[in-house]
N, CA, C and O atoms as a GROMACS GRO file, in nm:
protein
  596
    1MET      N    1   0.885  -3.376   7.890
    1MET     CA    2   0.992  -3.393   7.987
    1MET      C    3   1.122  -3.340   7.926
    1MET      O    4   1.152  -3.366   7.809
    2ASN      N    5   1.197  -3.268   8.006
    2ASN     CA    6   1.328  -3.219   7.965
    2ASN      C    7   1.435  -3.315   8.012
    2ASN      O    8   1.439  -3.352   8.129
    3ILE      N    9   1.520  -3.356   7.920
    3ILE     CA   10   1.626  -3.452   7.950
    3ILE      C   11   1.760  -3.389   7.915
    3ILE      O   12   1.775  -3.327   7.810
    4VAL      N   13   1.857  -3.405   8.004
    4VAL     CA   14   1.993  -3.362   7.976
    4VAL      C   15   2.077  -3.487   7.950
    4VAL      O   16   2.061  -3.589   8.017
    5ILE      N   17   2.166  -3.476   7.853
    5ILE     CA   18   2.247  -3.591   7.814
    5ILE      C   19   2.392  -3.548   7.803
    5ILE      O   20   2.423  -3.435   7.764
    6GLY      N   21   2.482  -3.639   7.839
    6GLY     CA   22   2.624  -3.611   7.828
    6GLY      C   23   2.702  -3.740   7.810
    6GLY      O   24   2.656  -3.848   7.845
    7SER      N   25   2.820  -3.725   7.755
    7SER     CA   26   2.905  -3.843   7.733
    7SER      C   27   3.051  -3.803   7.736
    7SER      O   28   3.086  -3.686   7.726
    8ASP      N   29   3.135  -3.904   7.749
    8ASP     CA   30   3.276  -3.882   7.722
    8ASP      C   31   3.298  -3.917   7.576
    8ASP      O   32   3.203  -3.946   7.503
    9HIS      N   33   3.422  -3.916   7.533
    9HIS     CA   34   3.455  -3.940   7.392
    9HIS      C   35   3.413  -4.080   7.345
    9HIS      O   36   3.373  -4.096   7.229
   10SER      N   37   3.421  -4.179   7.431
   10SER     CA   38   3.383  -4.315   7.388
   10SER      C   39   3.232  -4.331   7.374
   10SER      O   40   3.185  -4.422   7.306
   11GLY      N   41   3.155  -4.243   7.438
   11GLY     CA   42   3.010  -4.248   7.428
   11GLY      C   43   2.951  -4.148   7.331
   11GLY      O   44   2.829  -4.141   7.315
   12PHE      N   45   3.036  -4.070   7.264
   12PHE     CA   46   2.988  -3.962   7.177
   12PHE      C   47   2.892  -4.011   7.069
   12PHE      O   48   2.784  -3.955   7.052
   13LYS      N   49   2.930  -4.115   6.995
   13LYS     CA   50   2.843  -4.162   6.886
   13LYS      C   51   2.708  -4.209   6.937
   13LYS      O   52   2.606  -4.176   6.878
   14LEU      N   53   2.706  -4.284   7.046
   14LEU     CA   54   2.579  -4.331   7.103
   14LEU      C   55   2.497  -4.213   7.154
   14LEU      O   56   2.375  -4.214   7.141
   15LYS      N   57   2.561  -4.114   7.211
   15LYS     CA   58   2.489  -3.995   7.258
   15LYS      C   59   2.416  -3.928   7.142
   15LYS      O   60   2.300  -3.889   7.156
   16GLU      N   61   2.482  -3.916   7.030
   16GLU     CA   62   2.420  -3.853   6.913
   16GLU      C   63   2.299  -3.934   6.865
   16GLU      O   64   2.197  -3.877   6.826
   17ILE      N   65   2.311  -4.065   6.867
   17ILE     CA   66   2.201  -4.153   6.827
   17ILE      C   67   2.084  -4.139   6.924
   17ILE      O   68   1.969  -4.128   6.883
   18LEU      N   69   2.114  -4.140   7.054
   18LEU     CA   70   2.008  -4.130   7.155
   18LEU      C   71   1.939  -3.994   7.154
   18LEU      O   72   1.819  -3.985   7.180
   19LYS      N   73   2.012  -3.888   7.125
   19LYS     CA   74   1.950  -3.756   7.115
   19LYS      C   75   1.840  -3.757   7.009
   19LYS      O   76   1.728  -3.712   7.034
   20LYS      N   77   1.872  -3.808   6.892
   20LYS     CA   78   1.772  -3.815   6.783
   20LYS      C   79   1.655  -3.906   6.821
   20LYS      O   80   1.539  -3.873   6.794
   21PHE      N   81   1.686  -4.019   6.883
   21PHE     CA   82   1.583  -4.113   6.925
   21PHE      C   83   1.487  -4.046   7.023
   21PHE      O   84   1.365  -4.056   7.007
   22LEU      N   85   1.541  -3.980   7.124
   22LEU     CA   86   1.459  -3.914   7.225
   22LEU      C   87   1.376  -3.800   7.166
   22LEU      O   88   1.260  -3.784   7.201
   23GLN      N   89   1.434  -3.723   7.079
   23GLN     CA   90   1.361  -3.616   7.013
   23GLN      C   91   1.246  -3.673   6.930
   23GLN      O   92   1.139  -3.613   6.922
   24GLY      N   93   1.270  -3.787   6.867
   24GLY     CA   94   1.166  -3.855   6.791
   24GLY      C   95   1.050  -3.901   6.878
   24GLY      O   96   0.937  -3.913   6.831
   25LEU      N   97   1.078  -3.927   7.005
   25LEU     CA   98   0.974  -3.966   7.100
   25LEU      C   99   0.904  -3.845   7.162
   25LEU      O  100   0.809  -3.860   7.239
   26GLY      N  101   0.951  -3.725   7.128
   26GLY     CA  102   0.888  -3.604   7.177
   26GLY      C  103   0.953  -3.539   7.297
   26GLY      O  104   0.899  -3.442   7.352
   27TYR      N  105   1.068  -3.589   7.339
   27TYR     CA  106   1.139  -3.530   7.452
   27TYR      C  107   1.221  -3.410   7.406
   27TYR      O  108   1.266  -3.403   7.292
   28ILE      N  109   1.240  -3.316   7.497
   28ILE     CA  110   1.330  -3.204   7.474
   28ILE      C  111   1.464  -3.244   7.534
   28ILE      O  112   1.472  -3.275   7.653
   29VAL      N  113   1.569  -3.243   7.452
   29VAL     CA  114   1.700  -3.294   7.493
   29VAL      C  115   1.803  -3.181   7.490
   29VAL      O  116   1.816  -3.109   7.392
   30PHE      N  117   1.876  -3.169   7.601
   30PHE     CA  118   1.983  -3.071   7.613
   30PHE      C  119   2.115  -3.146   7.622
   30PHE      O  120   2.130  -3.236   7.705
   31ASP      N  121   2.210  -3.111   7.538
   31ASP     CA  122   2.338  -3.180   7.527
   31ASP      C  123   2.445  -3.103   7.603
   31ASP      O  124   2.476  -2.989   7.570
   32PHE      N  125   2.502  -3.167   7.706
   32PHE     CA  126   2.607  -3.106   7.787
   32PHE      C  127   2.746  -3.154   7.747
   32PHE      O  128   2.842  -3.138   7.824
   33GLY      N  129   2.758  -3.212   7.630
   33GLY     CA  130   2.889  -3.255   7.581
   33GLY      C  131   2.913  -3.403   7.608
   33GLY      O  132   2.833  -3.470   7.674
   34CYS      N  133   3.021  -3.450   7.558
   34CYS     CA  134   3.120  -3.384   7.476
   34CYS      C  135   3.067  -3.372   7.333
   34CYS      O  136   2.961  -3.424   7.300
   35TYR      N  137   3.142  -3.302   7.250
   35TYR     CA  138   3.091  -3.269   7.117
   35TYR      C  139   3.173  -3.327   7.003
   35TYR      O  140   3.159  -3.287   6.888
   36SER      N  141   3.260  -3.423   7.036
   36SER     CA  142   3.339  -3.493   6.934
   36SER      C  143   3.398  -3.618   6.999
   36SER      O  144   3.372  -3.647   7.116
   37GLU      N  145   3.477  -3.690   6.923
   37GLU     CA  146   3.544  -3.808   6.976
   37GLU      C  147   3.682  -3.775   7.033
   37GLU      O  148   3.759  -3.865   7.068
   38GLU      N  149   3.712  -3.646   7.044
   38GLU     CA  150   3.838  -3.605   7.106
   38GLU      C  151   3.829  -3.632   7.256
   38GLU      O  152   3.727  -3.605   7.319
   39ALA      N  153   3.937  -3.684   7.312
   39ALA     CA  154   3.938  -3.726   7.453
   39ALA      C  155   3.900  -3.612   7.548
   39ALA      O  156   3.948  -3.499   7.535
   40VAL      N  157   3.813  -3.646   7.643
   40VAL     CA  158   3.772  -3.554   7.750
   40VAL      C  159   3.778  -3.631   7.882
   40VAL      O  160   3.789  -3.753   7.883
   41ASP      N  161   3.770  -3.559   7.991
   41ASP     CA  162   3.767  -3.621   8.123
   41ASP      C  163   3.622  -3.641   8.164
   41ASP      O  164   3.548  -3.544   8.182
   42TRP      N  165   3.581  -3.767   8.179
   42TRP     CA  166   3.441  -3.799   8.207
   42TRP      C  167   3.387  -3.737   8.336
   42TRP      O  168   3.268  -3.707   8.340
   43PRO      N  169   3.469  -3.717   8.442
   43PRO     CA  170   3.409  -3.655   8.562
   43PRO      C  171   3.353  -3.515   8.536
   43PRO      O  172   3.256  -3.475   8.600
   44ASP      N  173   3.412  -3.443   8.443
   44ASP     CA  174   3.364  -3.307   8.413
   44ASP      C  175   3.222  -3.311   8.357
   44ASP      O  176   3.137  -3.232   8.399
   45ILE      N  177   3.198  -3.401   8.265
   45ILE     CA  178   3.065  -3.412   8.202
   45ILE      C  179   2.965  -3.468   8.304
   45ILE      O  180   2.852  -3.420   8.313
   46ALA      N  181   3.006  -3.569   8.378
   46ALA     CA  182   2.917  -3.629   8.478
   46ALA      C  183   2.872  -3.526   8.580
   46ALA      O  184   2.756  -3.522   8.619
   47PHE      N  185   2.966  -3.440   8.624
   47PHE     CA  186   2.931  -3.339   8.722
   47PHE      C  187   2.834  -3.237   8.664
   47PHE      O  188   2.739  -3.198   8.732
   48LEU      N  189   2.854  -3.193   8.541
   48LEU     CA  190   2.763  -3.096   8.479
   48LEU      C  191   2.620  -3.149   8.476
   48LEU      O  192   2.526  -3.079   8.512
   49VAL      N  193   2.605  -3.273   8.432
   49VAL     CA  194   2.472  -3.334   8.422
   49VAL      C  195   2.413  -3.353   8.561
   49VAL      O  196   2.296  -3.320   8.584
   50ALA      N  197   2.491  -3.407   8.654
   50ALA     CA  198   2.440  -3.433   8.789
   50ALA      C  199   2.401  -3.303   8.858
   50ALA      O  200   2.297  -3.298   8.924
   51GLU      N  201   2.480  -3.201   8.844
   51GLU     CA  202   2.448  -3.073   8.907
   51GLU      C  203   2.317  -3.016   8.851
   51GLU      O  204   2.236  -2.962   8.926
   52ALA      N  205   2.297  -3.027   8.720
   52ALA     CA  206   2.173  -2.977   8.659
   52ALA      C  207   2.051  -3.054   8.708
   52ALA      O  208   1.945  -2.995   8.728
   53ILE      N  209   2.066  -3.184   8.727
   53ILE     CA  210   1.955  -3.265   8.780
   53ILE      C  211   1.932  -3.230   8.928
   53ILE      O  212   1.818  -3.215   8.971
   54SER      N  213   2.039  -3.217   9.003
   54SER     CA  214   2.028  -3.184   9.145
   54SER      C  215   1.957  -3.051   9.167
   54SER      O  216   1.879  -3.037   9.261
   55LYS      N  217   1.983  -2.955   9.082
   55LYS     CA  218   1.919  -2.823   9.091
   55LYS      C  219   1.777  -2.823   9.035
   55LYS      O  220   1.707  -2.722   9.042
   56LYS      N  221   1.736  -2.937   8.979
   56LYS     CA  222   1.603  -2.954   8.919
   56LYS      C  223   1.583  -2.868   8.795
   56LYS      O  224   1.471  -2.829   8.762
   57ASP      N  225   1.695  -2.837   8.726
   57ASP     CA  226   1.686  -2.768   8.598
   57ASP      C  227   1.629  -2.861   8.491
   57ASP      O  228   1.568  -2.817   8.394
   58TYR      N  229   1.650  -2.991   8.511
   58TYR     CA  230   1.602  -3.096   8.420
   58TYR      C  231   1.546  -3.209   8.504
   58TYR      O  232   1.582  -3.225   8.621
   59GLU      N  233   1.456  -3.287   8.443
   59GLU     CA  234   1.391  -3.394   8.518
   59GLU      C  235   1.474  -3.521   8.524
   59GLU      O  236   1.480  -3.588   8.627
   60ARG      N  237   1.539  -3.553   8.414
   60ARG     CA  238   1.619  -3.675   8.408
   60ARG      C  239   1.743  -3.651   8.324
   60ARG      O  240   1.749  -3.560   8.241
   61GLY      N  241   1.844  -3.736   8.348
   61GLY     CA  242   1.968  -3.725   8.274
   61GLY      C  243   2.017  -3.860   8.227
   61GLY      O  244   1.984  -3.964   8.284
   62ILE      N  245   2.096  -3.856   8.122
   62ILE     CA  246   2.159  -3.977   8.068
   62ILE      C  247   2.308  -3.948   8.052
   62ILE      O  248   2.346  -3.845   7.997
   63LEU      N  249   2.390  -4.040   8.100
   63LEU     CA  250   2.535  -4.030   8.086
   63LEU      C  251   2.588  -4.154   8.017
   63LEU      O  252   2.545  -4.265   8.046
   64ILE      N  253   2.682  -4.134   7.925
   64ILE     CA  254   2.734  -4.245   7.846
   64ILE      C  255   2.886  -4.240   7.846
   64ILE      O  256   2.946  -4.137   7.814
   65ASP      N  257   2.946  -4.351   7.882
   65ASP     CA  258   3.091  -4.367   7.870
   65ASP      C  259   3.116  -4.503   7.805
   65ASP      O  260   3.024  -4.562   7.748
   66GLY      N  261   3.235  -4.552   7.812
   66GLY     CA  262   3.266  -4.679   7.747
   66GLY      C  263   3.197  -4.799   7.810
   66GLY      O  264   3.145  -4.884   7.739
   67THR      N  265   3.197  -4.806   7.943
   67THR     CA  266   3.141  -4.923   8.011
   67THR      C  267   3.013  -4.894   8.090
   67THR      O  268   2.941  -4.987   8.126
   68GLY      N  269   2.985  -4.767   8.116
   68GLY     CA  270   2.870  -4.731   8.198
   68GLY      C  271   2.904  -4.727   8.346
   68GLY      O  272   2.819  -4.690   8.427
   69GLY      N  273   3.025  -4.763   8.381
   69GLY     CA  274   3.063  -4.768   8.522
   69GLY      C  275   3.135  -4.645   8.573
   69GLY      O  276   3.134  -4.620   8.694
   70ALA      N  277   3.198  -4.568   8.486
   70ALA     CA  278   3.276  -4.452   8.531
   70ALA      C  279   3.188  -4.333   8.567
   70ALA      O  280   3.203  -4.274   8.673
   71MET      N  281   3.096  -4.299   8.479
   71MET     CA  282   3.015  -4.179   8.500
   71MET      C  283   2.940  -4.179   8.634
   71MET      O  284   2.936  -4.075   8.700
   72PRO      N  285   2.881  -4.291   8.677
   72PRO     CA  286   2.811  -4.286   8.806
   72PRO      C  287   2.903  -4.259   8.925
   72PRO      O  288   2.857  -4.212   9.029
   73LEU      N  289   3.032  -4.289   8.912
   73LEU     CA  290   3.126  -4.259   9.022
   73LEU      C  291   3.125  -4.111   9.055
   73LEU      O  292   3.123  -4.074   9.173
   74ALA      N  293   3.126  -4.027   8.954
   74ALA     CA  294   3.125  -3.883   8.976
   74ALA      C  295   2.984  -3.832   9.002
   74ALA      O  296   2.963  -3.752   9.093
   75ALA      N  297   2.888  -3.876   8.923
   75ALA     CA  298   2.751  -3.825   8.934
   75ALA      C  299   2.694  -3.849   9.073
   75ALA      O  300   2.627  -3.762   9.129
   76ASN      N  301   2.719  -3.965   9.129
   76ASN     CA  302   2.662  -4.000   9.259
   76ASN      C  303   2.727  -3.926   9.376
   76ASN      O  304   2.683  -3.941   9.490
   77LYS      N  305   2.830  -3.848   9.351
   77LYS     CA  306   2.888  -3.764   9.456
   77LYS      C  307   2.802  -3.640   9.481
   77LYS      O  308   2.816  -3.575   9.585
   78VAL      N  309   2.713  -3.607   9.388
   78VAL     CA  310   2.627  -3.489   9.400
   78VAL      C  311   2.503  -3.528   9.480
   78VAL      O  312   2.433  -3.622   9.442
   79PRO      N  313   2.475  -3.458   9.590
   79PRO     CA  314   2.358  -3.492   9.672
   79PRO      C  315   2.228  -3.494   9.590
   79PRO      O  316   2.203  -3.407   9.507
   80GLY      N  317   2.149  -3.597   9.616
   80GLY     CA  318   2.020  -3.612   9.549
   80GLY      C  319   2.026  -3.687   9.417
   80GLY      O  320   1.923  -3.712   9.354
   81ILE      N  321   2.145  -3.723   9.376
   81ILE     CA  322   2.159  -3.795   9.250
   81ILE      C  323   2.156  -3.945   9.276
   81ILE      O  324   2.217  -3.997   9.369
   82ARG      N  325   2.082  -4.012   9.191
   82ARG     CA  326   2.074  -4.158   9.191
   82ARG      C  327   2.105  -4.202   9.048
   82ARG      O  328   2.015  -4.225   8.968
   83ALA      N  329   2.234  -4.215   9.018
   83ALA     CA  330   2.281  -4.255   8.886
   83ALA      C  331   2.305  -4.406   8.886
   83ALA      O  332   2.381  -4.457   8.968
   84VAL      N  333   2.240  -4.474   8.795
   84VAL     CA  334   2.245  -4.620   8.790
   84VAL      C  335   2.285  -4.664   8.649
   84VAL      O  336   2.233  -4.612   8.550
   85CYS      N  337   2.376  -4.759   8.641
   85CYS     CA  338   2.416  -4.818   8.514
   85CYS      C  339   2.317  -4.927   8.476
   85CYS      O  340   2.282  -5.012   8.557
   86ALA      N  341   2.274  -4.924   8.350
   86ALA     CA  342   2.186  -5.029   8.299
   86ALA      C  343   2.251  -5.092   8.176
   86ALA      O  344   2.311  -5.022   8.094
   87TYR      N  345   2.238  -5.222   8.163
   87TYR     CA  346   2.299  -5.292   8.051
   87TYR      C  347   2.201  -5.379   7.974
   87TYR      O  348   2.239  -5.449   7.880
   88ASN      N  349   2.074  -5.376   8.014
   88ASN     CA  350   1.969  -5.441   7.938
   88ASN      C  351   1.835  -5.380   7.981
   88ASN      O  352   1.831  -5.295   8.070
   89GLU      N  353   1.727  -5.422   7.918
   89GLU     CA  354   1.597  -5.361   7.948
   89GLU      C  355   1.555  -5.382   8.094
   89GLU      O  356   1.496  -5.293   8.154
   90LEU      N  357   1.584  -5.498   8.150
   90LEU     CA  358   1.544  -5.525   8.288
   90LEU      C  359   1.616  -5.433   8.386
   90LEU      O  360   1.555  -5.380   8.478
   91THR      N  361   1.746  -5.413   8.367
   91THR     CA  362   1.817  -5.323   8.457
   91THR      C  363   1.773  -5.179   8.436
   91THR      O  364   1.775  -5.100   8.530
   92GLY      N  365   1.733  -5.144   8.314
   92GLY     CA  366   1.676  -5.012   8.290
   92GLY      C  367   1.542  -4.994   8.360
   92GLY      O  368   1.514  -4.889   8.417
   93LYS      N  369   1.461  -5.098   8.356
   93LYS     CA  370   1.331  -5.095   8.425
   93LYS      C  371   1.351  -5.082   8.576
   93LYS      O  372   1.287  -4.998   8.640
   94PHE      N  373   1.438  -5.164   8.633
   94PHE     CA  374   1.461  -5.160   8.777
   94PHE      C  375   1.526  -5.029   8.821
   94PHE      O  376   1.505  -4.985   8.934
   95ALA      N  377   1.605  -4.966   8.733
   95ALA     CA  378   1.664  -4.836   8.767
   95ALA      C  379   1.554  -4.736   8.800
   95ALA      O  380   1.570  -4.653   8.889
   96SER      N  381   1.442  -4.743   8.729
   96SER     CA  382   1.328  -4.656   8.759
   96SER      C  383   1.241  -4.713   8.869
   96SER      O  384   1.212  -4.644   8.967
   97GLU      N  385   1.200  -4.837   8.853
   97GLU     CA  386   1.101  -4.898   8.942
   97GLU      C  387   1.152  -4.914   9.085
   97GLU      O  388   1.078  -4.888   9.180
   98HIS      N  389   1.276  -4.956   9.101
   98HIS     CA  390   1.330  -4.984   9.234
   98HIS      C  391   1.417  -4.871   9.289
   98HIS      O  392   1.411  -4.839   9.407
   99ASP      N  393   1.498  -4.810   9.200
   99ASP     CA  394   1.599  -4.714   9.246
   99ASP      C  395   1.560  -4.569   9.224
   99ASP      O  396   1.630  -4.479   9.272
  100ASP      N  397   1.450  -4.544   9.155
  100ASP     CA  398   1.408  -4.408   9.124
  100ASP      C  399   1.524  -4.327   9.068
  100ASP      O  400   1.545  -4.211   9.105
  101ALA      N  401   1.600  -4.390   8.979
  101ALA     CA  402   1.721  -4.328   8.923
  101ALA      C  403   1.684  -4.204   8.842
  101ALA      O  404   1.600  -4.209   8.753
  102ASN      N  405   1.749  -4.093   8.875
  102ASN     CA  406   1.726  -3.972   8.798
  102ASN      C  407   1.832  -3.954   8.689
  102ASN      O  408   1.820  -3.864   8.605
  103ILE      N  409   1.934  -4.038   8.690
  103ILE     CA  410   2.032  -4.042   8.582
  103ILE      C  411   2.056  -4.188   8.544
  103ILE      O  412   2.083  -4.272   8.629
  104LEU      N  413   2.044  -4.215   8.416
  104LEU     CA  414   2.072  -4.348   8.360
  104LEU      C  415   2.210  -4.344   8.297
  104LEU      O  416   2.240  -4.254   8.219
  105CYS      N  417   2.294  -4.442   8.330
  105CYS     CA  418   2.429  -4.450   8.275
  105CYS      C  419   2.438  -4.572   8.184
  105CYS      O  420   2.391  -4.681   8.218
  106LEU      N  421   2.499  -4.551   8.069
  106LEU     CA  422   2.511  -4.656   7.968
  106LEU      C  423   2.656  -4.671   7.924
  106LEU      O  424   2.732  -4.574   7.924
  107GLY      N  425   2.692  -4.792   7.886
  107GLY     CA  426   2.825  -4.820   7.833
  107GLY      C  427   2.820  -4.840   7.683
  107GLY      O  428   2.766  -4.941   7.636
  108ALA      N  429   2.873  -4.747   7.608
  108ALA     CA  430   2.866  -4.752   7.462
  108ALA      C  431   2.940  -4.872   7.403
  108ALA      O  432   2.904  -4.921   7.296
  109ARG      N  433   3.042  -4.919   7.472
  109ARG     CA  434   3.118  -5.034   7.423
  109ARG      C  435   3.058  -5.167   7.467
  109ARG      O  436   3.104  -5.273   7.426
  110MET      N  437   2.954  -5.161   7.551
  110MET     CA  438   2.895  -5.281   7.609
  110MET      C  439   2.763  -5.321   7.544
  110MET      O  440   2.725  -5.438   7.549
  111ILE      N  441   2.694  -5.225   7.484
  111ILE     CA  442   2.561  -5.252   7.428
  111ILE      C  443   2.552  -5.190   7.289
  111ILE      O  444   2.625  -5.097   7.255
  112GLY      N  445   2.461  -5.243   7.209
  112GLY     CA  446   2.438  -5.189   7.076
  112GLY      C  447   2.344  -5.070   7.079
  112GLY      O  448   2.279  -5.042   7.180
  113ASP      N  449   2.337  -5.001   6.969
  113ASP     CA  450   2.255  -4.880   6.958
  113ASP      C  451   2.107  -4.909   6.983
  113ASP      O  452   2.041  -4.836   7.056
  114LEU      N  453   2.055  -5.016   6.922
  114LEU     CA  454   1.914  -5.048   6.939
  114LEU      C  455   1.883  -5.090   7.082
  114LEU      O  456   1.779  -5.054   7.138
  115GLU      N  457   1.972  -5.166   7.141
  115GLU     CA  458   1.954  -5.206   7.282
  115GLU      C  459   1.954  -5.082   7.372
  115GLU      O  460   1.872  -5.072   7.464
  116ALA      N  461   2.043  -4.988   7.346
  116ALA     CA  462   2.048  -4.865   7.424
  116ALA      C  463   1.916  -4.789   7.414
  116ALA      O  464   1.867  -4.736   7.513
  117GLN      N  465   1.860  -4.784   7.295
  117GLN     CA  466   1.732  -4.715   7.277
  117GLN      C  467   1.622  -4.782   7.357
  117GLN      O  468   1.540  -4.714   7.419
  118GLU      N  469   1.618  -4.913   7.358
  118GLU     CA  470   1.516  -4.985   7.433
  118GLU      C  471   1.535  -4.967   7.584
  118GLU      O  472   1.437  -4.953   7.657
  119ILE      N  473   1.660  -4.966   7.629
  119ILE     CA  474   1.686  -4.944   7.771
  119ILE      C  475   1.637  -4.806   7.812
  119ILE      O  476   1.569  -4.792   7.914
  120VAL      N  477   1.671  -4.706   7.734
  120VAL     CA  478   1.629  -4.568   7.765
  120VAL      C  479   1.477  -4.558   7.765
  120VAL      O  480   1.419  -4.496   7.854
  121LYS      N  481   1.414  -4.618   7.667
  121LYS     CA  482   1.267  -4.611   7.657
  121LYS      C  483   1.200  -4.673   7.778
  121LYS      O  484   1.109  -4.613   7.836
  122VAL      N  485   1.244  -4.791   7.818
  122VAL     CA  486   1.181  -4.857   7.934
  122VAL      C  487   1.211  -4.780   8.061
  122VAL      O  488   1.125  -4.770   8.149
  123TRP      N  489   1.331  -4.724   8.074
  123TRP     CA  490   1.366  -4.644   8.192
  123TRP      C  491   1.274  -4.522   8.203
  123TRP      O  492   1.228  -4.489   8.312
  124LEU      N  493   1.249  -4.456   8.092
  124LEU     CA  494   1.164  -4.338   8.094
  124LEU      C  495   1.016  -4.370   8.117
  124LEU      O  496   0.944  -4.292   8.177
  125GLU      N  497   0.973  -4.485   8.068
  125GLU     CA  498   0.831  -4.521   8.077
  125GLU      C  499   0.793  -4.591   8.206
  125GLU      O  500   0.674  -4.601   8.238
  126THR      N  501   0.890  -4.640   8.281
  126THR     CA  502   0.862  -4.714   8.404
  126THR      C  503   0.848  -4.618   8.521
  126THR      O  504   0.931  -4.529   8.540
  127LYS      N  505   0.744  -4.637   8.598
  127LYS     CA  506   0.719  -4.554   8.716
  127LYS      C  507   0.789  -4.614   8.838
  127LYS      O  508   0.807  -4.735   8.848
  128TYR      N  509   0.828  -4.527   8.928
  128TYR     CA  510   0.888  -4.568   9.055
  128TYR      C  511   0.782  -4.637   9.139
  128TYR      O  512   0.670  -4.586   9.153
  129ALA      N  513   0.815  -4.752   9.196
  129ALA     CA  514   0.719  -4.833   9.272
  129ALA      C  515   0.700  -4.786   9.416
  129ALA      O  516   0.596  -4.814   9.475
  130GLY      N  517   0.797  -4.716   9.472
  130GLY     CA  518   0.784  -4.673   9.612
  130GLY      C  519   0.788  -4.792   9.705
  130GLY      O  520   0.864  -4.886   9.685
  131GLY      N  521   0.704  -4.788   9.809
  131GLY     CA  522   0.695  -4.901   9.903
  131GLY      C  523   0.827  -4.933   9.968
  131GLY      O  524   0.895  -4.844  10.018
  132ARG      N  525   0.863  -5.060   9.968
  132ARG     CA  526   0.986  -5.104  10.034
  132ARG      C  527   1.110  -5.038   9.974
  132ARG      O  528   1.212  -5.025  10.042
  133HIS      N  529   1.100  -4.996   9.849
  133HIS     CA  530   1.214  -4.930   9.785
  133HIS      C  531   1.239  -4.792   9.844
  133HIS      O  532   1.354  -4.748   9.852
  134GLN      N  533   1.133  -4.723   9.886
  134GLN     CA  534   1.150  -4.590   9.944
  134GLN      C  535   1.228  -4.595  10.074
  134GLN      O  536   1.310  -4.508  10.101
  135ARG      N  537   1.203  -4.696  10.153
  135ARG     CA  538   1.276  -4.712  10.279
  135ARG      C  539   1.427  -4.719  10.252
  135ARG      O  540   1.507  -4.662  10.326
  136ARG      N  541   1.463  -4.788  10.148
  136ARG     CA  542   1.604  -4.803  10.114
  136ARG      C  543   1.663  -4.673  10.060
  136ARG      O  544   1.776  -4.638  10.093
  137LEU      N  545   1.586  -4.603   9.979
  137LEU     CA  546   1.634  -4.474   9.928
  137LEU      C  547   1.645  -4.371  10.040
  137LEU      O  548   1.733  -4.285  10.037
  138ASP      N  549   1.557  -4.380  10.138
  138ASP     CA  550   1.568  -4.292  10.255
  138ASP      C  551   1.700  -4.316  10.328
  138ASP      O  552   1.761  -4.222  10.379
  139LYS      N  553   1.743  -4.440  10.333
  139LYS     CA  554   1.871  -4.470  10.397
  139LYS      C  555   1.987  -4.409  10.319
  139LYS      O  556   2.084  -4.361  10.378
  140VAL      N  557   1.977  -4.411  10.188
  140VAL     CA  558   2.080  -4.347  10.104
  140VAL      C  559   2.082  -4.196  10.133
  140VAL      O  560   2.190  -4.137  10.144
  141SER      N  561   1.966  -4.136  10.145
  141SER     CA  562   1.959  -3.993  10.177
  141SER      C  563   2.022  -3.962  10.312
  141SER      O  564   2.088  -3.860  10.328
  142GLU      N  565   2.003  -4.050  10.408
  142GLU     CA  566   2.064  -4.032  10.539
  142GLU      C  567   2.217  -4.039  10.530
  142GLU      O  568   2.287  -3.964  10.598
  143ILE      N  569   2.268  -4.128  10.447
  143ILE     CA  570   2.412  -4.136  10.426
  143ILE      C  571   2.463  -4.005  10.366
  143ILE      O  572   2.565  -3.952  10.410
  144GLU      N  573   2.392  -3.953  10.267
  144GLU     CA  574   2.430  -3.824  10.206
  144GLU      C  575   2.436  -3.714  10.310
  144GLU      O  576   2.530  -3.635  10.314
  145LYS      N  577   2.334  -3.708  10.395
  145LYS     CA  578   2.328  -3.603  10.497
  145LYS      C  579   2.446  -3.617  10.594
  145LYS      O  580   2.507  -3.517  10.633
  146LYS      N  581   2.476  -3.739  10.632
  146LYS     CA  582   2.584  -3.763  10.729
  146LYS      C  583   2.717  -3.714  10.675
  146LYS      O  584   2.797  -3.656  10.749
  147TYR      N  585   2.742  -3.735  10.547
  147TYR     CA  586   2.874  -3.701  10.491
  147TYR      C  587   2.878  -3.565  10.422
  147TYR      O  588   2.982  -3.525  10.371
  148SER      N  589   2.767  -3.494  10.420
  148SER     CA  590   2.768  -3.362  10.360
  148SER      C  591   2.795  -3.252  10.462
  148SER      O  592   2.798  -3.134  10.429
  149LYS      N  593   2.814  -3.293  10.586
  149LYS     CA  594   2.840  -3.196  10.694
  149LYS      C  595   2.986  -3.158  10.700
  149LYS      O  596   3.026  -3.078  10.784
   0.00000   0.00000   0.00000
């Protein structure tokens, strides 16, 4: 699986840790920035990752900022993106199982490095359940269609 990852300056260190972790699990990881702890604007990185997922250049994406709440604001503006913030293993599992999230968002200041690794692992390993969840995602798609005109 090809994974694209991006962060703002507050998520830079965790991004570097997760890249190595994912590569160790056998994933191919593409880094869309940022590349240091120098301040950047998070919407720019979120858009790059979301656009790449939307175009199906990559299967899944990970975005990291300070709290995990900013990046999904921009990513979810791109049609077809389901960016969900996870803060523990259960929310990581539900991001896949219930929400079919194609982008996982993490808060580097909210969770530790090992917890982040476990969240990412469970998110990647959990299959989408479909069923009643699909009906809800279909409604989200209808909202996207309505406002993309």
